[in-house]
N, CA, C and O atoms as a GROMACS GRO file, in nm:
protein
  404
    1UNK      N    1   6.962  16.134  10.742
    1UNK     CA    2   7.037  16.030  10.792
    1UNK      C    3   6.980  15.906  10.700
    1UNK      O    4   6.860  15.893  10.674
    2UNK      N    5   7.066  15.831  10.664
    2UNK     CA    6   7.021  15.708  10.572
    2UNK      C    7   7.072  15.584  10.662
    2UNK      O    8   7.188  15.581  10.702
    3UNK      N    9   6.986  15.491  10.689
    3UNK     CA   10   7.025  15.382  10.765
    3UNK      C   11   7.041  15.256  10.697
    3UNK      O   12   6.953  15.170  10.704
    4UNK      N   13   7.151  15.238  10.629
    4UNK     CA   14   7.173  15.127  10.559
    4UNK      C   15   7.291  15.027  10.619
    4UNK      O   16   7.329  14.929  10.555
    5UNK      N   17   7.334  15.056  10.722
    5UNK     CA   18   7.432  14.978  10.787
    5UNK      C   19   7.406  14.940  10.932
    5UNK      O   20   7.498  14.944  11.014
    6UNK      N   21   7.278  14.903  10.965
    6UNK     CA   22   7.243  14.874  11.098
    6UNK      C   23   7.280  14.740  11.128
    6UNK      O   24   7.245  14.647  11.055
    7UNK      N   25   7.359  14.722  11.247
    7UNK     CA   26   7.404  14.591  11.285
    7UNK      C   27   7.382  14.577  11.423
    7UNK      O   28   7.470  14.611  11.503
    8UNK      N   29   7.262  14.526  11.464
    8UNK     CA   30   7.229  14.508  11.601
    8UNK      C   31   7.325  14.387  11.668
    8UNK      O   32   7.354  14.283  11.608
    9UNK      N   33   7.365  14.419  11.794
    9UNK     CA   34   7.422  14.303  11.872
    9UNK      C   35   7.335  14.254  11.969
    9UNK      O   36   7.297  14.338  12.052
   10UNK      N   37   7.292  14.133  11.981
   10UNK     CA   38   7.214  14.079  12.080
   10UNK      C   39   7.259  14.017  12.193
   10UNK      O   40   7.359  13.946  12.180
   11UNK      N   41   7.206  14.028  12.309
   11UNK     CA   42   7.262  13.952  12.422
   11UNK      C   43   7.124  13.898  12.502
   11UNK      O   44   7.070  13.969  12.587
   12UNK      N   45   7.082  13.787  12.471
   12UNK     CA   46   6.949  13.747  12.524
   12UNK      C   47   6.844  13.835  12.447
   12UNK      O   48   6.836  13.841  12.325
   13UNK      N   49   6.762  13.904  12.541
   13UNK     CA   50   6.654  13.984  12.474
   13UNK      C   51   6.695  14.122  12.467
   13UNK      O   52   6.612  14.205  12.432
   14UNK      N   53   6.813  14.158  12.496
   14UNK     CA   54   6.876  14.290  12.492
   14UNK      C   55   6.939  14.317  12.364
   14UNK      O   56   7.020  14.236  12.319
   15UNK      N   57   6.909  14.428  12.300
   15UNK     CA   58   6.963  14.462  12.173
   15UNK      C   59   7.041  14.588  12.190
   15UNK      O   60   6.984  14.684  12.242
   16UNK      N   61   7.175  14.598  12.149
   16UNK     CA   62   7.251  14.720  12.152
   16UNK      C   63   7.273  14.766  12.009
   16UNK      O   64   7.341  14.700  11.930
   17UNK      N   65   7.214  14.879  11.978
   17UNK     CA   66   7.218  14.929  11.851
   17UNK      C   67   7.353  14.994  11.811
   17UNK      O   68   7.405  15.084  11.877
   18UNK      N   69   7.410  14.939  11.691
   18UNK     CA   70   7.538  15.000  11.644
   18UNK      C   71   7.492  15.053  11.503
   18UNK      O   72   7.445  14.982  11.414
   19UNK      N   73   7.510  15.178  11.496
   19UNK     CA   74   7.465  15.246  11.367
   19UNK      C   75   7.566  15.346  11.342
   19UNK      O   76   7.603  15.425  11.429
   20UNK      N   77   7.613  15.346  11.221
   20UNK     CA   78   7.702  15.444  11.178
   20UNK      C   79   7.622  15.506  11.059
   20UNK      O   80   7.624  15.458  10.946
   21UNK      N   81   7.556  15.610  11.094
   21UNK     CA   82   7.458  15.676  10.990
   21UNK      C   83   7.536  15.762  10.889
   21UNK      O   84   7.631  15.832  10.923
   22UNK      N   85   7.492  15.752  10.774
   22UNK     CA   86   7.524  15.840  10.655
   22UNK      C   87   7.429  15.958  10.638
   22UNK      O   88   7.308  15.940  10.625
   23UNK      N   89   7.480  16.070  10.637
   23UNK     CA   90   7.375  16.182  10.634
   23UNK      C   91   7.378  16.241  10.482
   23UNK      O   92   7.480  16.240  10.414
   24UNK      N   93   7.259  16.292  10.440
   24UNK     CA   94   7.254  16.346  10.310
   24UNK      C   95   7.185  16.484  10.328
   24UNK      O   96   7.118  16.497  10.430
   25UNK      N   97   7.191  16.588  10.242
   25UNK     CA   98   7.115  16.708  10.246
   25UNK      C   99   6.980  16.687  10.240
   25UNK      O  100   6.946  16.582  10.185
   26UNK      N  101   6.879  16.770  10.290
   26UNK     CA  102   6.746  16.744  10.298
   26UNK      C  103   6.694  16.734  10.150
   26UNK      O  104   6.611  16.650  10.116
   27UNK      N  105   6.753  16.832  10.060
   27UNK     CA  106   6.701  16.823   9.931
   27UNK      C  107   6.733  16.676   9.854
   27UNK      O  108   6.678  16.648   9.747
   28UNK      N  109   6.808  16.605   9.905
   28UNK     CA  110   6.853  16.469   9.852
   28UNK      C  111   6.791  16.348   9.918
   28UNK      O  112   6.812  16.234   9.875
   29UNK      N  113   6.714  16.374  10.023
   29UNK     CA  114   6.648  16.280  10.099
   29UNK      C  115   6.516  16.248  10.030
   29UNK      O  116   6.412  16.292  10.080
   30UNK      N  117   6.514  16.170   9.914
   30UNK     CA  118   6.401  16.144   9.845
   30UNK      C  119   6.311  16.033   9.918
   30UNK      O  120   6.196  16.018   9.876
   31UNK      N  121   6.355  15.958  10.020
   31UNK     CA  122   6.295  15.887  10.086
   31UNK      C  123   6.190  15.930  10.203
   31UNK      O  124   6.114  15.859  10.269
   32UNK      N  125   6.213  16.069  10.206
   32UNK     CA  126   6.121  16.148  10.317
   32UNK      C  127   6.031  16.234  10.246
   32UNK      O  128   6.046  16.267  10.128
   33UNK      N  129   5.921  16.276  10.331
   33UNK     CA  130   5.803  16.360  10.280
   33UNK      C  131   5.841  16.487  10.354
   33UNK      O  132   5.916  16.498  10.451
   34UNK      N  133   5.768  16.586  10.284
   34UNK     CA  134   5.796  16.724  10.337
   34UNK      C  135   5.717  16.756  10.482
   34UNK      O  136   5.743  16.854  10.551
   35UNK      N  137   5.625  16.663  10.511
   35UNK     CA  138   5.542  16.671  10.645
   35UNK      C  139   5.592  16.583  10.744
   35UNK      O  140   5.669  16.494  10.709
   36UNK      N  141   5.562  16.595  10.856
   36UNK     CA  142   5.586  16.516  10.972
   36UNK      C  143   5.709  16.552  11.061
   36UNK      O  144   5.791  16.631  11.016
   37UNK      N  145   5.726  16.502  11.180
   37UNK     CA  146   5.821  16.544  11.282
   37UNK      C  147   5.952  16.470  11.236
   37UNK      O  148   5.959  16.354  11.196
   38UNK      N  149   6.056  16.562  11.248
   38UNK     CA  150   6.199  16.504  11.235
   38UNK      C  151   6.281  16.562  11.345
   38UNK      O  152   6.316  16.680  11.331
   39UNK      N  153   6.316  16.502  11.448
   39UNK     CA  154   6.399  16.535  11.549
   39UNK      C  155   6.536  16.588  11.489
   39UNK      O  156   6.597  16.532  11.397
   40UNK      N  157   6.575  16.699  11.550
   40UNK     CA  158   6.706  16.749  11.498
   40UNK      C  159   6.791  16.782  11.620
   40UNK      O  160   6.740  16.793  11.732
   41UNK      N  161   6.933  16.799  11.596
   41UNK     CA  162   7.020  16.838  11.678
   41UNK      C  163   7.101  16.943  11.620
   41UNK      O  164   7.148  16.935  11.506
   42UNK      N  165   7.118  17.046  11.701
   42UNK     CA  166   7.189  17.164  11.660
   42UNK      C  167   7.285  17.212  11.768
   42UNK      O  168   7.243  17.240  11.881
   43UNK      N  169   7.402  17.220  11.737
   43UNK     CA  170   7.509  17.267  11.818
   43UNK      C  171   7.631  17.321  11.752
   43UNK      O  172   7.696  17.266  11.663
   44UNK      N  173   7.656  17.456  11.819
   44UNK     CA  174   7.770  17.543  11.750
   44UNK      C  175   7.743  17.556  11.593
   44UNK      O  176   7.834  17.534  11.513
   45UNK      N  177   7.628  17.590  11.555
   45UNK     CA  178   7.599  17.614  11.426
   45UNK      C  179   7.590  17.490  11.329
   45UNK      O  180   7.571  17.507  11.209
   46UNK      N  181   7.603  17.380  11.380
   46UNK     CA  182   7.582  17.252  11.302
   46UNK      C  183   7.459  17.202  11.325
   46UNK      O  184   7.407  17.219  11.435
   47UNK      N  185   7.391  17.129  11.224
   47UNK     CA  186   7.275  17.058  11.256
   47UNK      C  187   7.268  16.920  11.186
   47UNK      O  188   7.327  16.894  11.081
   48UNK      N  189   7.187  16.835  11.256
   48UNK     CA  190   7.165  16.704  11.199
   48UNK      C  191   7.028  16.664  11.222
   48UNK      O  192   6.978  16.699  11.329
   49UNK      N  193   6.955  16.592  11.133
   49UNK     CA  194   6.818  16.553  11.153
   49UNK      C  195   6.817  16.396  11.156
   49UNK      O  196   6.897  16.330  11.089
   50UNK      N  197   6.719  16.338  11.240
   50UNK     CA  198   6.705  16.200  11.256
   50UNK      C  199   6.570  16.170  11.234
   50UNK      O  200   6.489  16.190  11.324
   51UNK      N  201   6.533  16.119  11.113
   51UNK     CA  202   6.401  16.099  11.064
   51UNK      C  203   6.318  15.984  11.147
   51UNK      O  204   6.372  15.878  11.179
   52UNK      N  205   6.205  16.010  11.173
   52UNK     CA  206   6.130  15.916  11.264
   52UNK      C  207   6.101  15.789  11.178
   52UNK      O  208   6.078  15.681  11.233
   53UNK      N  209   6.102  15.803  11.054
   53UNK     CA  210   6.085  15.680  10.965
   53UNK      C  211   6.211  15.587  10.994
   53UNK      O  212   6.192  15.467  10.974
   54UNK      N  213   6.321  15.620  11.033
   54UNK     CA  214   6.430  15.542  11.067
   54UNK      C  215   6.426  15.527  11.229
   54UNK      O  216   6.439  15.416  11.280
   55UNK      N  217   6.411  15.625  11.294
   55UNK     CA  218   6.402  15.609  11.454
   55UNK      C  219   6.296  15.514  11.495
   55UNK      O  220   6.316  15.444  11.594
   56UNK      N  221   6.195  15.505  11.433
   56UNK     CA  222   6.076  15.411  11.478
   56UNK      C  223   6.129  15.268  11.458
   56UNK      O  224   6.081  15.184  11.533
   57UNK      N  225   6.203  15.234  11.386
   57UNK     CA  226   6.248  15.101  11.377
   57UNK      C  227   6.390  15.075  11.456
   57UNK      O  228   6.419  14.962  11.493
   58UNK      N  229   6.460  15.168  11.475
   58UNK     CA  230   6.600  15.135  11.532
   58UNK      C  231   6.613  15.207  11.678
   58UNK      O  232   6.689  15.155  11.760
   59UNK      N  233   6.554  15.307  11.707
   59UNK     CA  234   6.522  15.364  11.851
   59UNK      C  235   6.653  15.425  11.898
   59UNK      O  236   6.646  15.525  11.970
   60UNK      N  237   6.762  15.381  11.867
   60UNK     CA  238   6.893  15.422  11.920
   60UNK      C  239   6.978  15.448  11.811
   60UNK      O  240   6.986  15.358  11.727
   61UNK      N  241   7.051  15.565  11.790
   61UNK     CA  242   7.138  15.622  11.690
   61UNK      C  243   7.264  15.645  11.775
   61UNK      O  244   7.255  15.724  11.869
   62UNK      N  245   7.399  15.575  11.746
   62UNK     CA  246   7.514  15.608  11.809
   62UNK      C  247   7.588  15.694  11.700
   62UNK      O  248   7.615  15.644  11.591
   63UNK      N  249   7.615  15.803  11.724
   63UNK     CA  250   7.664  15.904  11.621
   63UNK      C  251   7.779  15.999  11.660
   63UNK      O  252   7.798  16.011  11.781
   64UNK      N  253   7.849  16.060  11.587
   64UNK     CA  254   7.944  16.165  11.622
   64UNK      C  255   7.887  16.309  11.578
   64UNK      O  256   7.831  16.326  11.469
   65UNK      N  257   7.906  16.400  11.663
   65UNK     CA  258   7.849  16.525  11.630
   65UNK      C  259   7.939  16.628  11.682
   65UNK      O  260   7.956  16.627  11.804
   66UNK      N  261   8.005  16.724  11.606
   66UNK     CA  262   8.089  16.811  11.648
   66UNK      C  263   8.231  16.755  11.718
   66UNK      O  264   8.296  16.825  11.795
   67UNK      N  265   8.265  16.638  11.685
   67UNK     CA  266   8.391  16.588  11.736
   67UNK      C  267   8.350  16.493  11.863
   67UNK      O  268   8.436  16.425  11.919
   68UNK      N  269   8.217  16.493  11.904
   68UNK     CA  270   8.186  16.427  12.019
   68UNK      C  271   8.088  16.310  12.003
   68UNK      O  272   7.993  16.323  11.926
   69UNK      N  273   8.105  16.205  12.067
   69UNK     CA  274   8.013  16.078  12.033
   69UNK      C  275   7.876  16.129  12.103
   69UNK      O  276   7.876  16.188  12.211
   70UNK      N  277   7.770  16.102  12.035
   70UNK     CA  278   7.631  16.124  12.096
   70UNK      C  279   7.541  16.019  12.073
   70UNK      O  280   7.545  15.960  11.966
   71UNK      N  281   7.455  15.987  12.168
   71UNK     CA  282   7.342  15.894  12.147
   71UNK      C  283   7.207  15.971  12.137
   71UNK      O  284   7.172  16.059  12.215
   72UNK      N  285   7.134  15.924  12.028
   72UNK     CA  286   7.002  15.975  12.003
   72UNK      C  287   6.913  15.863  12.032
   72UNK      O  288   6.934  15.747  11.994
   73UNK      N  289   6.807  15.903  12.105
   73UNK     CA  290   6.710  15.773  12.145
   73UNK      C  291   6.578  15.834  12.108
   73UNK      O  292   6.558  15.956  12.107
   74UNK      N  293   6.484  15.737  12.076
   74UNK     CA  294   6.347  15.775  12.041
   74UNK      C  295   6.258  15.659  12.085
   74UNK      O  296   6.284  15.542  12.055
   75UNK      N  297   6.150  15.699  12.158
   75UNK     CA  298   6.045  15.609  12.200
   75UNK      C  299   5.919  15.607  12.122
   75UNK      O  300   5.838  15.697  12.144
   76UNK      N  301   5.889  15.506  12.025
   76UNK     CA  302   5.790  15.504  11.962
   76UNK      C  303   5.646  15.489  12.036
   76UNK      O  304   5.541  15.510  11.976
   77UNK      N  305   5.651  15.455  12.158
   77UNK     CA  306   5.531  15.427  12.240
   77UNK      C  307   5.485  15.580  12.294
   77UNK      O  308   5.367  15.612  12.291
   78UNK      N  309   5.576  15.658  12.336
   78UNK     CA  310   5.540  15.787  12.380
   78UNK      C  311   5.578  15.917  12.283
   78UNK      O  312   5.536  16.031  12.300
   79UNK      N  313   5.657  15.878  12.189
   79UNK     CA  314   5.696  15.980  12.104
   79UNK      C  315   5.800  16.084  12.142
   79UNK      O  316   5.808  16.191  12.082
   80UNK      N  317   5.877  16.051  12.238
   80UNK     CA  318   5.974  16.117  12.298
   80UNK      C  319   6.113  16.090  12.237
   80UNK      O  320   6.141  15.974  12.206
   81UNK      N  321   6.198  16.186  12.220
   81UNK     CA  322   6.331  16.169  12.176
   81UNK      C  323   6.434  16.252  12.253
   81UNK      O  324   6.400  16.362  12.296
   82UNK      N  325   6.554  16.205  12.274
   82UNK     CA  326   6.661  16.261  12.360
   82UNK      C  327   6.790  16.261  12.280
   82UNK      O  328   6.816  16.169  12.202
   83UNK      N  329   6.875  16.367  12.300
   83UNK     CA  330   7.010  16.359  12.260
   83UNK      C  331   7.109  16.371  12.379
   83UNK      O  332   7.094  16.465  12.457
   84UNK      N  333   7.213  16.277  12.396
   84UNK     CA  334   7.292  16.263  12.514
   84UNK      C  335   7.424  16.255  12.466
   84UNK      O  336   7.443  16.217  12.351
   85UNK      N  337   7.518  16.287  12.543
   85UNK     CA  338   7.667  16.272  12.517
   85UNK      C  339   7.682  16.128  12.550
   85UNK      O  340   7.621  16.080  12.646
   86UNK      N  341   7.766  16.053  12.469
   86UNK     CA  342   7.785  15.906  12.487
   86UNK      C  343   7.902  15.893  12.578
   86UNK      O  344   7.914  15.782  12.631
   87UNK      N  345   7.993  15.986  12.609
   87UNK     CA  346   8.099  15.964  12.710
   87UNK      C  347   8.079  16.063  12.823
   87UNK      O  348   8.058  16.183  12.805
   88UNK      N  349   8.088  16.002  12.945
   88UNK     CA  350   8.065  16.084  13.068
   88UNK      C  351   8.182  16.055  13.163
   88UNK      O  352   8.201  15.938  13.199
   89UNK      N  353   8.259  16.151  13.206
   89UNK     CA  354   8.376  16.136  13.305
   89UNK      C  355   8.463  16.030  13.220
   89UNK      O  356   8.500  15.929  13.281
   90UNK      N  357   8.494  16.041  13.106
   90UNK     CA  358   8.587  15.954  13.028
   90UNK      C  359   8.547  15.810  12.991
   90UNK      O  360   8.622  15.735  12.929
   91UNK      N  361   8.416  15.774  13.034
   91UNK     CA  362   8.359  15.640  13.003
   91UNK      C  363   8.238  15.637  12.910
   91UNK      O  364   8.143  15.713  12.931
   92UNK      N  365   8.238  15.565  12.824
   92UNK     CA  366   8.122  15.546  12.732
   92UNK      C  367   8.004  15.485  12.804
   92UNK      O  368   8.014  15.391  12.882
   93UNK      N  369   7.879  15.552  12.768
   93UNK     CA  370   7.764  15.501  12.823
   93UNK      C  371   7.721  15.391  12.716
   93UNK      O  372   7.743  15.401  12.595
   94UNK      N  373   7.656  15.283  12.780
   94UNK     CA  374   7.605  15.170  12.683
   94UNK      C  375   7.458  15.199  12.691
   94UNK      O  376   7.393  15.193  12.795
   95UNK      N  377   7.414  15.230  12.575
   95UNK     CA  378   7.267  15.227  12.555
   95UNK      C  379   7.190  15.115  12.492
   95UNK      O  380   7.227  15.082  12.379
   96UNK      N  381   7.101  15.059  12.540
   96UNK     CA  382   7.055  14.924  12.488
   96UNK      C  383   6.903  14.938  12.507
   96UNK      O  384   6.854  15.027  12.577
   97UNK      N  385   6.823  14.838  12.438
   97UNK     CA  386   6.673  14.842  12.459
   97UNK      C  387   6.634  14.696  12.471
   97UNK      O  388   6.698  14.611  12.410
   98UNK      N  389   6.539  14.668  12.541
   98UNK     CA  390   6.481  14.527  12.540
   98UNK      C  391   6.400  14.524  12.411
   98UNK      O  392   6.322  14.614  12.382
   99UNK      N  393   6.420  14.432  12.344
   99UNK     CA  394   6.350  14.403  12.215
   99UNK      C  395   6.205  14.345  12.238
   99UNK      O  396   6.166  14.245  12.177
  100UNK      N  397   6.141  14.402  12.314
  100UNK     CA  398   6.004  14.354  12.351
  100UNK      C  399   5.888  14.417  12.301
  100UNK      O  400   5.774  14.379  12.329
  101UNK      N  401   5.917  14.523  12.220
  101UNK     CA  402   5.802  14.585  12.159
  101UNK      C  403   5.733  14.515  12.054
  101UNK      O  404   5.634  14.566  12.000
   0.00000   0.00000   0.00000
């Protein structure tokens, strides 16, 4: 994932992350090292990786995976990451974070 198009939307001290990530093959990701943790999502034989180097800064990725909208979140304080469907019962979830870190 390459994060060159991050456009946060702010409402007071709340930041909603709008990210339309571009993915490259691991062999082409020259900005990454071979060591370190990289959260990944695999479903129906498809995989995507979300480098911590990018997640540390943005914390929320809005993405499409296998035809579904997904939200990838990462907490740099505790080191946890999650992958969630962005649409539940026909409604989109809005993920945001308080820009207080």
